[in-house]
N, C-alpha and C positions, 0 to 999 in steps of 0.2 A: 190853144196853147196846151202843151202836155204838162203833166205833173212834174216831170223831170225839168222842163224849162222853167216852170214856176220856182221850183226848189233851187235851181241854179241862179235865178235872179234875186231871191230873197236876201242873200248876204250883201248884194250891191245896193240895196235900198237904205235910206236914212233910218235912224233909230225911230224917228217920228212916224215914218211910213210903215215900218215893221210893227210898231205899236198899234197903229190904226188897223192893220191887217189882223193882228192878234185879237184885238177887241172885237172886230167883226166876226172872226171865227168863234170866239168865245160866246158871242150872242147866238150864233147858229147852234152851237152845242147846247146852250141853255134851252132854246126853243125846242130842240129835238128831245132833250131829256124830259122837259115838262109836258110834252105832247103825249107821252105814254102815261095814261092814267092808271092802268092796272099793271101789277107785276106779271112777268111771264110765268108760264107753268113751272119752269125750272126754279124761278125766284120764289114762287109760292111754296114749292116743295122744300126749298132750303129754309124759308121762314118758318114753315110748320115744324121742320126738323129742329131748328134752333129753339123754338118755343117749347117743344116736347123735352128737349135736353134741359132747358131752364126749369120747367115744371118738375122734372125729376130731381134736380139738385139746384135749387134757387140761390144757394150761397157759394156756388162754384166760381163765379165771375169776380171781377174787380169793380169797385166803384169808379165813377168818373174822376174823383179826386185822386185815387190810387194810380189810375192810368196817367193823369197829368203829371204827378210826381215822378213816375218812372220815365216818362218822355223827357221832362225838363232836366232830370238828372243826367241824361245822356247827351245833352247839348253842350 
């Protein structure tokens, strides 16, 4: 069965069946995500860059509480 056929059939399924498929796909994504133990070279570079920026100016960011307030004020 092709991807196009699967996508065509999804709207015809019951909510329960779609939820079961969604749950299965989510589990696959979790397994894939957690199977990668180390960050890629690009991710390492970005992490090192962010760490250097933070070391140069440790007070430039926002606290978690400040971020929460900003997000919640927009809802």
